[in-house]
N, C-alpha and C positions, 0 to 999 in steps of 0.2 A: 504493500500500500504506500510505498514511499513516494510514488508519483503524485498521489493525491495531496500530499502534505508539502510539496515543493514550494519554496518561496512564500511561505506564510508567516505572518507575525506570530508572536507568542500567544496573543489572545485568540487568534484564529486557530492555532494549533490546539489550544485547550478546547475550543468548541468542537473541532473535528474529532479529537480523541474521545471526548465525552459522547459524541453522537455515534461514533463507530462502536464504542463499547455497548451502547444501548442497542444498536442494530444487530450486533452479533449475539447479545445475550437475550434480547426480547423479541426480535423479529426472525432472524435466520433459522433458529431451531424449529420454528412452527410454520415457516412460509409454505412448505409443500402441503402440509395438512390443511392450512387455511384455504389454499387454492383448491384442493380436492373437495373440501366441505363447503366451499363458498361462504366462509365465515368472515364477518366484518369485525375485527378485534377492537371494539370500542374501548374496552378496559385498558388495552395496551396503548391506544391513542392517548388516553388520559394520563398514563404514565409518561408518555412523551411530553405532554403538556407540563408535567412537573419539572421537566428540564428546560422549559421555556419555548417549546417547539409548537405550541398552539397559537402563539402570536409573535412569530419570528420578526415581522416588520412593524408590529404595532409599537407605538411609543411606550416607554417604560412607565410613565405616569398614568397610562391607561391600562396597565397590567401586562404589557407585552415585553419583548426582549430588546426592542429597539435596534435590531441588527440591520446592516446594509444589505443590498442585493449581492454584493461581493461576498459577504458572510453567508447569505442564504444559499447560494449555489454550492458552497462547501457542505452545508448542513444536509441538503437534499441528495447530494452525491453520496455522502456517508450513509444516510438512512437507506438508500436504495441498494447498498451492498447487502443489506439484510432481507429486504423484500421490495422490489420496485412498485408493486401494486399498492402497498400501504404507504410508501413514500410518495407515490403519485397522488393519493388522496390527500395527504398532509399538505402537499404543494397547493392543491385546489382550495382546501380549507384556509390556508394562509393567504391566498389571493382574496378570498371573501373578506377575511378580517382586515386586510390592508385597505380594501375598497371602503369598508365602513369607517375606518380611521381616517382615510384620506378625504372622503367626500361626504361623510355623515355630519349631521348637526351634533351639537354637544349632547342633546337629549338622546339621539340615536347611539352615539358612542357609549354613553353611560348605560343605556339599556342593554346593548348587545356585546360590547367588547369584553367585559369581565368574564362572562361565561364562554365566549369564544376562545379566549386565551387559556382558560382552564380546560377547554373542550368538554365542559358539562353540556354545552350546546355545540353542535357541529354545523358547518356551513356548506351550501351547494351553490353552484353558479349556473344560471339558467339562461343561456343564449340560444343554443341550437334548437331548431324545430324540424319536424318531419320534412318540410319543404324549404327549409332555409338553413343549410349547413355552412358551406364555404361562402355563400352569398348572405352573410349575416344581416346586411342592411335590408334584406327583403323579408324580414320576419313579419308575421301576421298576427301574433298575439296582441290583443288590444287592451288598453286601459282607458275607460271612459270616465270622465269627471262627473260626479253626482253629488253636488253640494260640497260637504267637507270630506268626501270619500272618493276613492277611485274603485271602479269595478273591472276586474281583470278576467279576460276570457281567452283561452287558447291552449295549446299543447306544446310542451318542451320535450325534446328528445335527447337520449344518451346522457342523462344527468347523473353524474357520479355522486354516490351517497344517498340518492333520493329515497325517501321513505324512512331512512334511519336518521337523517339529519333534521335540524330544527329551524334553520334560517336559510331562506332561498333568495338570492339576488336575481330578480326576474327582469329581463329586458322586454319592454312592451311598447306598442305604438300608441302614442298620444296625439300624433299629428299626421301630416301628409306622408306620402311614400318617401323612401330614402332615409339616410342616416339622421337627418335633422329632425325627423318626426318620432324619434325613439327616446324613451325615458327609462330610468331604472327604479325598481321598487324593492322594498324589504317585505317579503311574505313569510309568515310564520306557519309552521307545520299544522297548528291547530286552527288556522283560519278556515271558516266554513266555505265549502266549495272546492277546497284543495284535495286532490286525490292522486294516486300513483298507479302506474302500470305494473305489470309483472316484472320481476327481476330478469333482466335479459340474460340469455344463455350466450356466453361470450367465449372467444378463443383464449383470452387471458384476462388479467386484472380481476380475477375471481375473488380476491380477498376484500373487495368492496362492491356494494350493490350498484347497479346501473338501471334506472327506470325512467319511463316517461313521467313528467310532472303535468298533471291536467288541472287547468284553472277553469272552473265552471262557475262564472259569476262571482269570483272571490272579491269580497268587499272589504277594503282596508282603509284606514284613515289616511287622509291626504298627507299627513306628516310622516308617512312611511315612504314617501318618495326619497330616493337617494340622489343628492344633487338637485339640480333644477330641471324643469320641464324642457325636453329637447336635448339635454346633455348626456343622455344615456349611452349613445353609441360611443362618444368620446371616453366616457367612464369605462365602458366595456373593453375598448381597445387598449386603454392605458393599463387596465388590469391584466390583459393578455400579454403585454410586454413582459411583465414579471412572471406570469404563469408559464410563458414559453421558456424562460430561463430555468424555472423549476423543473419542468419536464425534461429539458435538455440535460440538466444535472442528474436527474433520475436515470436517464439513459447511460450516462457515464458510470454511475455507481453500479448499475446492473451489469454492464459490460466488464467493468473492472473485477467484479466478483467472478464472472465467467472466466476471465483471463487468469485470475489467481487459482481458480479450481483446475484450470487446464495445466498450469505449471505443476501443481501437486499431483495430478493424475499422470502426467507424462514422466514425472520423477519416480512414480511408484510402479509403472507398468514396464514390462520387458517384452521385446520381440527380437527374434533372430540373435539371441545371446547378448543383447545390450539393452540398457534402459532407453525408452523412447526419447527421453529428454536429450540424449546424446546424439540423436540424428540431426544432422545439420539442416535438412529440409524442414523439419519441424521447428527447429530453433529460429529459422528465418520467418516462419509463419508467426511465431510468438513475437518476434521483433517487430514485424509489420503491425500486428495488433496493438502492441504497446505504443508504437510511434503514432498510429492513427488516433488512439485515445488521447495521447498527449497533445496532439494538434487540436483535437476537438475541445479538450479541457481549456487550452489557452484561449480559444475563440469564445467559449462560454464566459470565462473570467474577464476577457476584454469587454464583452457586451455588458456584463454586470457592472463593471466599473463605469462604462459610459452611461448606463441607466442611473447609477448613483449620482453622476455629475449632471444629469439631465442634459446630456450632450444632444445636439441637433440630430445627429445620425443614429441615436440609440435604438429607435424602433427597427431600423434596417439591420443593425448589428444583432439585435435580438432575433430577428427572423433568420439571419444567416446562421447564428449559433444554434437555433432550434433545428433548422434543417440539417446542418452538418452533424451535430452531435447525435440526433436521433437516427439518422442514416448510419452513422459510424457505429453507434452503440449496437444497433440491430445486427450489422454485418459482423462485428467482433463476436457477439454472442452466438451467431450462427456458425462461425468458424470454430468457436470453442466446442460447440456440440459435435462438429465433425472430428475434432481432435480427440474427443472422448470415444469415438467409434460407437458401437452398439450401446454402450453404457450411457452415452449422452441422450439417447432416445428414451431411456427409462426415467419415469417420473421421480423415483427415489433419489436420483443424483441431483435433481434441481436445475439442471442446465436447460432442459426443454421448457421448463416453466419460465426461466429468464427470457428465452427466445420468444415465447408467446406474450409475455408481459411487455417486452420492448417493442413488439411489432406495432402496437396501437399508438405508441408515442409518435410515429410518423403521420398519424391521422389527427389526433386530438390537439387542442389549443391552436387550431388552424392547420390544415393539411400541409405537407411539405411542398405541394404544388402552389398553395397560396403563399407560402414563405418565398417562393421564387417570384411570384407576382409582386410582392412587396419590395423585394430587392430590385427587380427589374424596373419597377416604376421609379424608384429612387435614382437608378442609374440613367434612365432615359428622360425623366421629367424635365430636366433643364434644357433638353434639346428640342422640345415640342413648341 
């Protein structure tokens, strides 16, 4: 794991070491069973919150850890070495908590952040719809003003944690078509008219539920709007900049675990009278895997630092980092499975689970095709 801790400050090293210990003690031993049983380990999430991982980016005076994005990518990479599915949910929960801290009123912060930070309450992010995935600005869920309330109607798709979580940031249309007509709302699980679809049967990420969120005339007070009317799309995209870094970091952690397991496996196995680790062809594969992960890690950390500085090009760097790290992470995990031979295909070794978990990272928080669109628009925009 030395590559993970390269060029870190003493404070960052302490954060990484604490998080790695938690991942290896609390997540890794149970990851395969949670996957097979489709178990959402809420009790373990609350243990993570005891370490400050429920409000990574939330200000300390509001109950959070007050860490930077540069710190956060270290946290989520370390967590994902134990279980990418659980780490991925924690990234989403922290995106929700950050959005409440960043855009909420004092009353909203006081109401939601203490229990989000302890993870007594869990958060979900509701942007995607059955007919609006990559084209998020085309969402059709509506929020109609009715006196001192809004009434929300629509369906959200592929919502991580749905049904088990307590707070839902819901993007809904309050105005005309396009991004300028979208607002954000804070919906609670017990609000009348809110219901959930069946838990989706998924290829991976089985240690967290994924369901539709159905809003059938959900009536909420107007003071549950997050930000101002028409600001929702900007809030959603700003949240996704950080969310993309979190998922990118989770890909690095999962792939690093797969690489570490491959080193141990090849050191333990023999063929044709010698340890597999002594075969130069296999050494070269390991070298390529480590090099590609190091390059992806450097880009993720560069993007996180740009986001911390609020640099003009930060969104494009976040898109680059998400695309490159999730593609790289999946490719490294897939090669790790090959290096394990038939054992890699067996669930008890945990490699095939990492491959399945990391595959969805190329889709969520904006598909990697959309990441290319973001980068391309940045490159070509000045030429139009």
